[in-house]
MARNUDREN-311582 format. One record per residue (C-alpha): x, y, z. Coordinates in steps of 0.1 Angstrom, whole numbers. Layout:
<nodes>
> X;Y;Z
> X;Y;Z
...
</nodes>
This chain:
<nodes>
> X;Y;Z
> -816;317;-815
> -806;286;-834
> -817;252;-819
> -789;227;-813
> -791;196;-836
> -803;165;-817
> -773;142;-813
> -776;109;-831
> -778;77;-812
> -747;56;-815
> -747;19;-815
> -728;3;-786
> -694;-10;-793
> -687;-46;-797
> -706;-74;-815
> -744;-75;-813
> -757;-100;-788
> -771;-131;-804
> -799;-150;-789
> -789;-187;-788
> -817;-212;-788
> -814;-238;-759
> -826;-266;-781
> -798;-257;-806
> -773;-260;-778
> -788;-292;-765
> -785;-307;-801
> -749;-295;-804
> -740;-310;-770
> -757;-343;-780
> -736;-344;-812
> -704;-340;-792
> -715;-368;-768
> -720;-390;-799
> -685;-381;-812
> -664;-386;-780
> -686;-389;-748
> -686;-365;-718
> -648;-355;-725
> -657;-342;-760
> -681;-316;-746
> -667;-280;-744
> -675;-245;-749
> -652;-241;-778
> -665;-273;-797
> -701;-263;-789
> -696;-229;-803
> -680;-243;-835
> -711;-266;-838
> -734;-235;-835
> -712;-214;-859
> -709;-187;-831
> -679;-173;-815
> -668;-186;-781
> -674;-152;-765
> -710;-152;-778
> -717;-186;-764
> -701;-176;-731
> -728;-150;-726
> -755;-176;-725
> -736;-207;-713
> -705;-199;-692
> -693;-233;-683
> -693;-269;-695
> -715;-277;-666
> -741;-254;-680
> -738;-271;-714
> -745;-305;-699
> -772;-291;-679
> -791;-278;-709
> -790;-311;-724
> -799;-328;-691
> -829;-304;-686
> -843;-311;-721
> -839;-348;-721
> -854;-354;-685
> -880;-329;-692
> -892;-348;-722
> -891;-381;-703
> -911;-367;-675
> -938;-349;-696
> -943;-381;-716
> -946;-403;-687
> -971;-381;-669
> -992;-377;-701
> -994;-414;-704
> -1007;-418;-668
> -1031;-389;-673
> -1045;-399;-707
> -1048;-437;-702
> -1071;-452;-676
> -1060;-489;-676
> -1029;-495;-655
> -1019;-524;-677
> -1018;-500;-708
> -1001;-473;-687
> -972;-497;-681
> -969;-507;-716
> -967;-472;-728
> -942;-463;-702
> -920;-493;-717
> -926;-480;-752
> -916;-445;-743
> -885;-455;-725
> -872;-479;-751
> -877;-452;-776
> -858;-427;-756
> -831;-452;-748
> -825;-456;-785
> -827;-419;-794
> -806;-407;-764
> -783;-437;-764
> -751;-415;-766
> -758;-398;-733
> -786;-416;-716
> -761;-440;-696
> -743;-409;-683
> -775;-393;-671
> -789;-425;-655
> -756;-434;-641
> -753;-400;-624
> -716;-407;-613
> -699;-388;-642
> -720;-357;-641
> -707;-325;-627
> -718;-317;-590
> -744;-292;-600
> -761;-314;-626
> -757;-344;-604
> -778;-328;-576
> -806;-321;-602
> -802;-357;-616
> -806;-370;-580
> -838;-351;-574
> -853;-359;-609
> -845;-395;-609
> -864;-401;-576
> -894;-382;-591
> -893;-401;-623
> -890;-435;-606
> -921;-425;-585
> -942;-425;-617
> -930;-460;-626
> -935;-473;-591
> -971;-459;-589
> -980;-475;-622
> -965;-509;-612
> -982;-507;-578
> -1016;-501;-597
> -1009;-531;-619
> -1004;-553;-588
> -1035;-540;-571
> -1055;-548;-603
> -1041;-582;-606
> -1023;-575;-637
> -988;-581;-621
> -980;-606;-597
> -978;-592;-561
> -943;-583;-553
> -923;-552;-540
> -932;-525;-565
> -900;-505;-561
> -879;-535;-570
> -902;-545;-599
> -903;-510;-612
> -865;-506;-610
> -860;-540;-629
> -884;-529;-656
> -870;-494;-660
> -833;-507;-658
> -840;-531;-686
> -853;-504;-709
> -823;-480;-700
> -800;-508;-708
> -810;-508;-745
> -790;-476;-747
> -759;-495;-740
> -762;-523;-765
> -783;-509;-794
> -765;-502;-827
> -781;-487;-857
> -762;-511;-880
> -773;-542;-861
> -800;-564;-876
> -825;-555;-848
> -847;-526;-856
> -862;-502;-830
> -896;-514;-838
> -886;-551;-831
> -868;-542;-798
> -898;-523;-786
> -923;-550;-796
> -900;-577;-778
> -899;-556;-746
> -937;-550;-747
> -943;-588;-751
> -922;-596;-722
> -943;-572;-701
> -974;-586;-715
> -963;-620;-705
> -957;-607;-669
> -992;-591;-670
> -1006;-625;-680
> -991;-650;-656
> -997;-685;-667
> -1021;-704;-646
> -1006;-735;-630
> -1015;-765;-651
> -1037;-791;-633
> -1019;-823;-624
> -1029;-852;-645
> -1045;-880;-626
> -1022;-908;-619
> -1027;-938;-642
> -1042;-968;-626
> -1022;-998;-627
> -1034;-1020;-654
> -1041;-1056;-648
> -1016;-1077;-664
> -1027;-1104;-687
> -1020;-1138;-676
> -990;-1153;-693
> -997;-1180;-717
</nodes>
């Protein structure tokens, strides 16, 4: 009796599935933001940036909201990791605050094309907005905690730590609005000015002692 030949395995029809790197997607979305803002982000244009078919991208990222979410997760994740590492690795609250400012100014410059969208929140798709709302509260808590420690150590004047943290953080974020690579101000110069402003807040000038009033001199008799 002759054994029947083993049937050969056939490859499934259709194109092979490609694994798409989330970081590559985030980079592509960031480029689209740079070229035309939120409206420029689409599945088709992202696929072109990645040199893959739209159908291939759809398998991993089905909607525009998912595209924005990938960039959001990477950007906010980086900010959170760096901020927490600063608090963990540095003991001095004054230095913690300086490093938070340094990190935020650097991020504002690097992420300037889309940071205002993320921190503004209002233009984000509903799903991403909900994640942003939760993340922004947690991220702000890191700043508030460090500011509060600075006040307790006497490094900052006593005030409401939430208001103070928001003012400092907001000033750093605003760099993303006005920084332009072609301007005469370098990232290093901007960072150093920001740090010096915070250092000045951390070293409030002592009130100058009032000079003693001059005694009225005795006028010489007129001749």
